[in-house]
DOVEXTI-589847 format. One record per residue (C-alpha): x negated, y, z; residue in one letter; residue number from 1. Coordinates in pm, 1 decimal, always signed. Last residue first. Layout:
residues N
<rec><c1>X</c1><c2>Y</c2><c3>Z</c3><r>A</r><k>NUM</k></rec>
...
END
This chain:
residues 83
<rec><c1>-10734.6</c1><c2>+8193.2</c2><c3>+10054.7</c3><r>X</r><k>83</k></rec>
<rec><c1>-10820.6</c1><c2>+8488.9</c2><c3>+9793.0</c3><r>X</r><k>82</k></rec>
<rec><c1>-10711.8</c1><c2>+8241.8</c2><c3>+9513.1</c3><r>X</r><k>81</k></rec>
<rec><c1>-10367.8</c1><c2>+8155.0</c2><c3>+9571.4</c3><r>X</r><k>80</k></rec>
<rec><c1>-10305.5</c1><c2>+8531.2</c2><c3>+9665.4</c3><r>X</r><k>79</k></rec>
<rec><c1>-10427.9</c1><c2>+8570.0</c2><c3>+9276.1</c3><r>X</r><k>78</k></rec>
<rec><c1>-10192.0</c1><c2>+8358.2</c2><c3>+9162.1</c3><r>X</r><k>77</k></rec>
<rec><c1>-9940.9</c1><c2>+8509.4</c2><c3>+9337.2</c3><r>X</r><k>76</k></rec>
<rec><c1>-9955.9</c1><c2>+8846.2</c2><c3>+9193.0</c3><r>X</r><k>75</k></rec>
<rec><c1>-10014.7</c1><c2>+8670.9</c2><c3>+8863.5</c3><r>X</r><k>74</k></rec>
<rec><c1>-9692.5</c1><c2>+8550.2</c2><c3>+8891.4</c3><r>X</r><k>73</k></rec>
<rec><c1>-9523.3</c1><c2>+8793.3</c2><c3>+9000.6</c3><r>X</r><k>72</k></rec>
<rec><c1>-9661.2</c1><c2>+9012.8</c2><c3>+8713.7</c3><r>X</r><k>71</k></rec>
<rec><c1>-9534.6</c1><c2>+8725.3</c2><c3>+8509.6</c3><r>X</r><k>70</k></rec>
<rec><c1>-9199.1</c1><c2>+8680.4</c2><c3>+8558.9</c3><r>X</r><k>69</k></rec>
<rec><c1>-9160.5</c1><c2>+9065.5</c2><c3>+8574.9</c3><r>X</r><k>68</k></rec>
<rec><c1>-9273.0</c1><c2>+9075.4</c2><c3>+8203.3</c3><r>X</r><k>67</k></rec>
<rec><c1>-9580.6</c1><c2>+9243.2</c2><c3>+8154.6</c3><r>X</r><k>66</k></rec>
<rec><c1>-9663.3</c1><c2>+9554.4</c2><c3>+7923.1</c3><r>X</r><k>65</k></rec>
<rec><c1>-9974.0</c1><c2>+9567.5</c2><c3>+7744.2</c3><r>X</r><k>64</k></rec>
<rec><c1>-10211.2</c1><c2>+9885.5</c2><c3>+7758.1</c3><r>X</r><k>63</k></rec>
<rec><c1>-10499.4</c1><c2>+9832.2</c2><c3>+7676.1</c3><r>X</r><k>62</k></rec>
<rec><c1>-10718.3</c1><c2>+9776.6</c2><c3>+8044.3</c3><r>X</r><k>61</k></rec>
<rec><c1>-10355.6</c1><c2>+9513.2</c2><c3>+8074.0</c3><r>X</r><k>60</k></rec>
<rec><c1>-10549.9</c1><c2>+9301.4</c2><c3>+7829.3</c3><r>X</r><k>59</k></rec>
<rec><c1>-10855.6</c1><c2>+9304.1</c2><c3>+7944.4</c3><r>X</r><k>58</k></rec>
<rec><c1>-10738.7</c1><c2>+9197.2</c2><c3>+8275.5</c3><r>X</r><k>57</k></rec>
<rec><c1>-10496.4</c1><c2>+8889.0</c2><c3>+8190.4</c3><r>X</r><k>56</k></rec>
<rec><c1>-10832.5</c1><c2>+8808.9</c2><c3>+7969.9</c3><r>X</r><k>55</k></rec>
<rec><c1>-11014.8</c1><c2>+8813.7</c2><c3>+8321.2</c3><r>X</r><k>54</k></rec>
<rec><c1>-10735.9</c1><c2>+8683.2</c2><c3>+8455.7</c3><r>X</r><k>53</k></rec>
<rec><c1>-10719.1</c1><c2>+8316.5</c2><c3>+8269.6</c3><r>X</r><k>52</k></rec>
<rec><c1>-10428.3</c1><c2>+8232.7</c2><c3>+8444.8</c3><r>X</r><k>51</k></rec>
<rec><c1>-10288.9</c1><c2>+7826.8</c2><c3>+8630.2</c3><r>X</r><k>50</k></rec>
<rec><c1>-9965.8</c1><c2>+7764.4</c2><c3>+8812.4</c3><r>X</r><k>49</k></rec>
<rec><c1>-9865.6</c1><c2>+7530.7</c2><c3>+8939.5</c3><r>X</r><k>48</k></rec>
<rec><c1>-9471.8</c1><c2>+7534.5</c2><c3>+9122.3</c3><r>X</r><k>47</k></rec>
<rec><c1>-9411.0</c1><c2>+7180.9</c2><c3>+9050.0</c3><r>X</r><k>46</k></rec>
<rec><c1>-9051.6</c1><c2>+7250.7</c2><c3>+8869.5</c3><r>X</r><k>45</k></rec>
<rec><c1>-9139.6</c1><c2>+7561.8</c2><c3>+8799.4</c3><r>X</r><k>44</k></rec>
<rec><c1>-9497.3</c1><c2>+7525.9</c2><c3>+8567.2</c3><r>X</r><k>43</k></rec>
<rec><c1>-9624.8</c1><c2>+7779.9</c2><c3>+8437.5</c3><r>X</r><k>42</k></rec>
<rec><c1>-9944.6</c1><c2>+7811.3</c2><c3>+8209.9</c3><r>X</r><k>41</k></rec>
<rec><c1>-10247.2</c1><c2>+8071.9</c2><c3>+8138.3</c3><r>X</r><k>40</k></rec>
<rec><c1>-10361.2</c1><c2>+8321.6</c2><c3>+7895.4</c3><r>X</r><k>39</k></rec>
<rec><c1>-10232.9</c1><c2>+8232.6</c2><c3>+7525.1</c3><r>X</r><k>38</k></rec>
<rec><c1>-10310.2</c1><c2>+8457.4</c2><c3>+7278.6</c3><r>X</r><k>37</k></rec>
<rec><c1>-10171.9</c1><c2>+8648.8</c2><c3>+6948.1</c3><r>X</r><k>36</k></rec>
<rec><c1>-9817.3</c1><c2>+8468.2</c2><c3>+6919.4</c3><r>X</r><k>35</k></rec>
<rec><c1>-9617.4</c1><c2>+8307.4</c2><c3>+6683.7</c3><r>X</r><k>34</k></rec>
<rec><c1>-9225.5</c1><c2>+8293.3</c2><c3>+6819.4</c3><r>X</r><k>33</k></rec>
<rec><c1>-9177.2</c1><c2>+8127.4</c2><c3>+7070.2</c3><r>X</r><k>32</k></rec>
<rec><c1>-8934.5</c1><c2>+8398.3</c2><c3>+7312.5</c3><r>X</r><k>31</k></rec>
<rec><c1>-8867.7</c1><c2>+8625.2</c2><c3>+7002.0</c3><r>X</r><k>30</k></rec>
<rec><c1>-9148.2</c1><c2>+8919.5</c2><c3>+6858.3</c3><r>X</r><k>29</k></rec>
<rec><c1>-9117.1</c1><c2>+9250.0</c2><c3>+6896.5</c3><r>X</r><k>28</k></rec>
<rec><c1>-9291.4</c1><c2>+9355.4</c2><c3>+7164.6</c3><r>X</r><k>27</k></rec>
<rec><c1>-9605.1</c1><c2>+9173.0</c2><c3>+6977.2</c3><r>X</r><k>26</k></rec>
<rec><c1>-9704.5</c1><c2>+8883.5</c2><c3>+7162.8</c3><r>X</r><k>25</k></rec>
<rec><c1>-9930.5</c1><c2>+8799.7</c2><c3>+7417.8</c3><r>X</r><k>24</k></rec>
<rec><c1>-9873.3</c1><c2>+8411.7</c2><c3>+7547.3</c3><r>X</r><k>23</k></rec>
<rec><c1>-9826.2</c1><c2>+8247.9</c2><c3>+7956.5</c3><r>X</r><k>22</k></rec>
<rec><c1>-9701.6</c1><c2>+7894.1</c2><c3>+7884.0</c3><r>X</r><k>21</k></rec>
<rec><c1>-9412.7</c1><c2>+7724.4</c2><c3>+8031.8</c3><r>X</r><k>20</k></rec>
<rec><c1>-9281.3</c1><c2>+7437.7</c2><c3>+8103.3</c3><r>X</r><k>19</k></rec>
<rec><c1>-8938.5</c1><c2>+7257.5</c2><c3>+8172.4</c3><r>X</r><k>18</k></rec>
<rec><c1>-8843.1</c1><c2>+7016.2</c2><c3>+8265.6</c3><r>X</r><k>17</k></rec>
<rec><c1>-8492.4</c1><c2>+6850.3</c2><c3>+8312.8</c3><r>X</r><k>16</k></rec>
<rec><c1>-8286.4</c1><c2>+7123.3</c2><c3>+8110.8</c3><r>X</r><k>15</k></rec>
<rec><c1>-8498.4</c1><c2>+7237.2</c2><c3>+7793.9</c3><r>X</r><k>14</k></rec>
<rec><c1>-8644.6</c1><c2>+6819.6</c2><c3>+7737.2</c3><r>X</r><k>13</k></rec>
<rec><c1>-8996.7</c1><c2>+6769.7</c2><c3>+7652.8</c3><r>X</r><k>12</k></rec>
<rec><c1>-9126.7</c1><c2>+7136.0</c2><c3>+7762.8</c3><r>X</r><k>11</k></rec>
<rec><c1>-9236.2</c1><c2>+7454.7</c2><c3>+7602.0</c3><r>X</r><k>10</k></rec>
<rec><c1>-9104.3</c1><c2>+7788.3</c2><c3>+7674.0</c3><r>X</r><k>9</k></rec>
<rec><c1>-9326.6</c1><c2>+8069.6</c2><c3>+7628.4</c3><r>X</r><k>8</k></rec>
<rec><c1>-9335.9</c1><c2>+8346.4</c2><c3>+7934.6</c3><r>X</r><k>7</k></rec>
<rec><c1>-9433.6</c1><c2>+8666.8</c2><c3>+7897.8</c3><r>X</r><k>6</k></rec>
<rec><c1>-9765.2</c1><c2>+8906.7</c2><c3>+7806.7</c3><r>X</r><k>5</k></rec>
<rec><c1>-9629.3</c1><c2>+9222.1</c2><c3>+7563.5</c3><r>X</r><k>4</k></rec>
<rec><c1>-9798.4</c1><c2>+9381.8</c2><c3>+7208.1</c3><r>X</r><k>3</k></rec>
<rec><c1>-9744.1</c1><c2>+9724.4</c2><c3>+7118.0</c3><r>X</r><k>2</k></rec>
<rec><c1>-9928.9</c1><c2>+9784.4</c2><c3>+6783.0</c3><r>X</r><k>1</k></rec>
END
């Protein structure tokens, strides 16, 4: 079962207040379908990112693919923790 780490959209109004959860999905599932695990969240309005890095590493070691956006957010999150 190939798995993918990508964003799942949540939020009150789709156009004005988007929020995203960083989640692990089976590769064949849709964006808002059932997920395996939730790893964090991202708020593009405020720029807030919170990721469980130890779980992210676990999924990376087990061969999960990451969307480009999630990879960028993970790098950004690590930079903020180091600084």
